[in-house]
C-alpha positions as CSV (number, residue, x, y, z in Angstrom):
1,M,10.9,82.4,66.0
2,T,11.5,79.0,64.4
3,T,13.1,76.6,66.9
4,P,16.2,74.7,65.8
5,T,16.1,71.0,65.2
6,P,16.5,69.5,68.7
7,D,14.0,71.9,70.1
8,A,11.4,71.2,67.4
9,R,11.5,67.6,68.2
10,A,11.4,68.3,72.0
11,V,8.4,70.6,71.6
12,L,6.6,67.9,69.7
13,R,7.1,65.6,72.6
14,D,6.0,68.2,75.2
15,P,2.3,68.1,76.3
16,R,2.7,71.8,77.4
17,F,2.7,72.8,73.7
18,L,-0.7,72.5,72.0
19,V,-2.0,72.7,68.5
20,P,-3.9,75.8,67.7
21,E,-7.6,74.8,68.2
22,A,-10.4,75.5,65.9
23,P,-13.6,76.8,67.5
24,A,-16.3,74.2,67.9
25,G,-19.7,74.7,66.1
26,G,-20.4,76.2,62.8
27,A,-23.2,75.3,60.4
28,P,-23.3,71.5,59.7
29,E,-21.3,70.4,56.7
30,T,-19.2,73.6,56.4
31,M,-15.5,74.2,56.8
32,R,-16.1,75.7,60.2
33,W,-17.9,72.5,61.3
34,L,-15.2,70.3,59.8
35,R,-12.3,72.2,61.5
36,G,-14.2,72.0,64.8
37,A,-14.8,68.3,64.5
38,V,-11.4,66.8,63.4
39,A,-8.5,65.5,65.4
40,R,-6.1,67.9,63.6
41,F,-7.3,71.0,65.4
42,S,-8.1,69.6,68.8
43,N,-6.2,68.8,72.0
44,G,-6.5,66.6,75.1
45,E,-9.3,64.1,75.5
46,V,-11.1,65.4,72.5
47,H,-8.1,64.9,70.3
48,A,-7.6,61.4,71.7
49,R,-11.2,60.4,70.9
50,R,-11.0,61.8,67.4
51,R,-7.6,60.4,66.7
52,A,-8.9,57.0,67.7
53,L,-11.6,57.4,65.1
54,A,-9.0,58.1,62.4
55,E,-6.8,55.3,63.6
56,G,-9.7,52.9,63.5
57,E,-10.4,53.8,59.8
58,L,-6.7,53.4,58.9
59,G,-6.4,50.2,60.9
60,R,-8.7,48.3,58.5
61,L,-6.8,49.4,55.4
62,D,-3.8,47.3,54.2
63,P,-1.0,49.6,53.0
64,H,0.1,46.9,50.5
65,R,-3.3,46.8,48.9
66,L,-3.5,50.6,48.8
67,R,-0.2,50.6,46.9
68,E,-1.4,48.0,44.4
69,S,-4.7,50.0,43.9
70,A,-2.6,53.1,43.3
71,R,-0.5,51.3,40.7
72,I,-3.6,50.1,38.9
73,L,-5.3,53.5,38.9
74,T,-2.1,55.2,37.7
75,R,-1.9,52.9,34.7
76,H,-5.4,54.0,33.7
77,A,-5.1,57.7,34.6
78,A,-6.7,60.1,32.2
79,S,-3.7,62.4,32.1
80,P,-0.3,62.8,33.8
81,D,-1.7,65.8,35.7
82,A,-4.2,63.5,37.5
83,A,-1.5,61.2,38.8
84,P,-0.4,63.2,41.9
85,Y,-4.0,63.0,43.3
86,I,-4.5,59.3,42.7
87,P,-3.7,58.7,46.4
88,V,-6.8,60.7,47.4
89,A,-9.0,58.7,44.9
90,V,-7.7,55.4,46.2
91,L,-8.2,56.4,49.8
92,G,-11.7,57.7,49.1
93,T,-12.7,54.3,47.6
94,A,-11.1,52.5,50.6
95,L,-13.1,54.7,53.0
96,G,-16.3,53.7,51.2
97,A,-16.9,56.7,48.9
98,H,-19.3,55.9,46.1
99,A,-17.8,58.4,43.6
100,D,-14.7,60.4,42.9
101,V,-13.7,62.5,45.9
102,V,-10.7,64.3,44.3
103,P,-12.2,67.6,43.2
104,A,-14.1,68.1,46.5
105,T,-11.1,67.1,48.6
106,R,-8.8,69.5,46.7
107,A,-11.4,72.3,47.3
108,V,-11.4,71.6,51.1
109,A,-7.7,71.2,51.3
110,A,-7.2,74.7,49.9
111,A,-9.0,76.2,52.9
112,Y,-8.2,73.7,55.6
113,R,-6.0,76.1,57.5
114,P,-7.7,79.4,58.6
115,G,-7.2,82.5,56.6
116,A,-8.5,81.5,53.2
117,A,-10.2,84.1,50.9
118,P,-14.0,84.2,50.9
119,E,-14.3,82.6,47.4
120,V,-11.9,79.8,48.4
121,M,-14.0,79.2,51.6
122,A,-17.2,79.1,49.5
123,R,-15.7,76.3,47.3
124,A,-14.5,74.5,50.4
125,D,-17.9,74.6,52.0
126,E,-19.4,73.1,48.9
127,G,-16.6,70.5,49.0
128,V,-17.4,69.5,52.5
129,R,-21.1,69.0,51.6
130,T,-20.1,66.9,48.6
131,L,-17.8,64.7,50.7
132,V,-20.4,64.2,53.4
133,G,-22.7,63.0,50.6
134,L,-20.1,60.7,49.0
135,L,-18.9,59.0,52.2
136,P,-20.9,56.4,54.1
137,D,-23.6,57.9,56.3
138,D,-22.4,57.8,59.9
139,E,-22.1,59.8,63.2
140,P,-21.0,63.3,62.2
141,E,-17.7,63.3,64.1
142,R,-16.8,60.0,62.4
143,V,-17.6,61.4,59.0
144,A,-15.6,64.6,59.7
145,N,-12.5,62.6,60.6
146,R,-12.8,60.5,57.4
147,I,-12.8,63.8,55.5
148,G,-9.8,64.8,57.6
149,L,-7.9,61.8,56.4
150,L,-8.6,62.6,52.8
151,V,-7.6,66.3,53.2
152,Q,-4.4,65.5,55.0
153,T,-3.5,63.0,52.3
154,C,-4.3,65.4,49.4
155,D,-1.7,68.1,48.9
156,A,1.1,66.4,50.9
157,T,1.2,63.2,48.9
158,A,0.7,65.1,45.6
159,A,3.7,67.3,46.5
160,L,5.7,64.2,47.5
161,I,5.0,62.6,44.2
162,V,5.9,65.6,42.2
163,S,9.1,66.2,44.2
164,A,10.2,62.6,43.8
165,L,9.7,62.7,40.1
166,E,11.7,65.9,39.8
167,A,14.5,64.5,41.9
168,G,14.6,61.3,39.9
169,A,14.8,63.3,36.6
170,R,17.4,65.7,38.0
171,Q,19.6,62.9,39.2
172,Q,18.8,60.5,36.3
173,T,18.5,58.0,39.0
174,T,17.4,54.4,38.9
175,L,16.9,54.2,42.7
176,P,14.1,51.9,43.8
177,T,10.9,53.8,44.5
178,D,11.0,53.4,48.3
179,E,14.6,54.8,48.4
180,L,13.8,57.7,46.1
181,V,10.8,58.6,48.3
182,A,12.9,58.3,51.5
183,E,15.5,60.6,50.0
184,T,12.9,63.1,48.9
185,L,11.3,63.2,52.3
186,R,14.8,64.0,53.8
187,L,15.7,66.7,51.3
188,A,12.4,68.2,50.2
189,P,9.6,67.1,52.6
190,P,6.2,68.2,51.4
191,V,5.2,69.5,54.9
192,R,8.0,71.7,56.1
193,G,6.6,73.2,59.2
194,T,3.8,73.2,61.8
195,Q,2.9,75.2,64.8
196,R,2.2,74.9,68.5
197,V,0.8,77.2,71.2
198,A,2.3,77.4,74.6
199,A,0.1,76.3,77.5
200,A,0.5,77.2,81.1
201,G,3.9,76.1,82.4
202,A,5.6,75.7,79.0
203,A,9.3,76.3,78.8
204,L,12.0,76.3,76.1
205,H,15.8,76.3,76.7
206,G,14.9,76.2,80.4
207,R,13.1,79.5,80.2
208,S,9.3,79.9,80.6
209,V,7.2,80.7,77.6
210,P,4.2,82.9,78.2
211,E,0.9,81.0,77.8
212,G,-0.6,81.6,74.4
213,T,2.7,82.2,72.6
214,D,2.8,80.9,69.0
215,V,5.8,78.5,68.4
216,P,6.5,77.8,64.7
217,L,8.3,74.5,64.2
218,D,10.6,73.5,61.4
219,L,9.8,69.9,60.6
220,A,12.2,69.8,57.7
221,S,15.3,70.6,59.8
222,A,14.0,68.3,62.5
223,D,13.9,65.4,60.1
224,A,10.3,64.8,61.0
225,P,8.3,64.8,57.8
226,F,5.4,63.0,59.5
227,G,5.6,64.8,62.8
228,H,7.1,63.4,66.0
229,G,6.4,62.8,69.6
230,I,2.9,63.0,71.1
231,R,0.9,63.3,67.8
232,P,2.8,61.9,64.8
233,C,0.8,61.4,61.6
234,P,-1.3,58.2,62.1
235,G,-1.4,57.5,58.4
236,S,2.3,57.7,57.5
237,R,2.5,54.1,56.3
238,H,-0.6,54.5,54.2
239,A,0.5,57.8,52.7
240,L,3.9,56.3,51.7
241,A,2.2,53.2,50.2
242,L,-0.1,55.4,48.1
243,A,2.6,57.7,46.9
244,C,5.0,54.8,46.1
245,G,2.2,53.0,44.2
246,V,1.8,56.0,41.9
247,L,5.6,56.4,41.5
248,D,6.1,52.7,40.8
249,V,4.2,53.3,37.5
250,L,5.4,56.8,36.7
251,L,9.1,55.9,37.2
252,E,8.7,52.7,35.2
253,E,7.3,54.7,32.3
254,T,10.0,57.3,32.6
255,N,12.8,54.8,32.6
256,S,11.4,52.6,29.9
């Protein structure tokens, strides 16, 4: 079942509902290793430690500078098709990558959630190895969570940029970039859902939920495009700045 809006937000505030965990281990620099080492697929103290690593990386990045870097790179983009992934390129540079991270990040993003086909997983494994080599050498868990930031930026910001452009064209609007993005997040958020798993003692509507029950959540109806409650997206300001920087240029070109 998908819970209605109030319950989705309530579940996201409730520590008795956990994210589905990835098993730890896996060969170094593979998708299994990455999933088992990032904040996204962990709970409790492990999640807190890993989230702190991600927040530390983001804390040294100025969203205003990211937006300006995205503007500059968009003006020099090789093709319009490259524009939606400029946020990943800018973030990669800001995190210290010494070459373009976009192809490898896209490969990893395609298999970030479990269930990818073997050939997709093979490309993702290669992408993880590439990103480990491109990012600054560091303690493995720290490197993994830098990759996690790139991956969670990748498809979500690309979809937001594309949707905002489509909305602007459809409405023939001259809304400021920030307002257009806010409207797009409200009407067509790039991440529409997430999932939690009931832990011991979990309850919904005053009724107990058996431990291990999967609980899909509708983020779109909950008006929570960057999550809510216990673990909202730590990089929402950065993601918006990057997307808006790209759109500043694309909308200017469209309206000129």
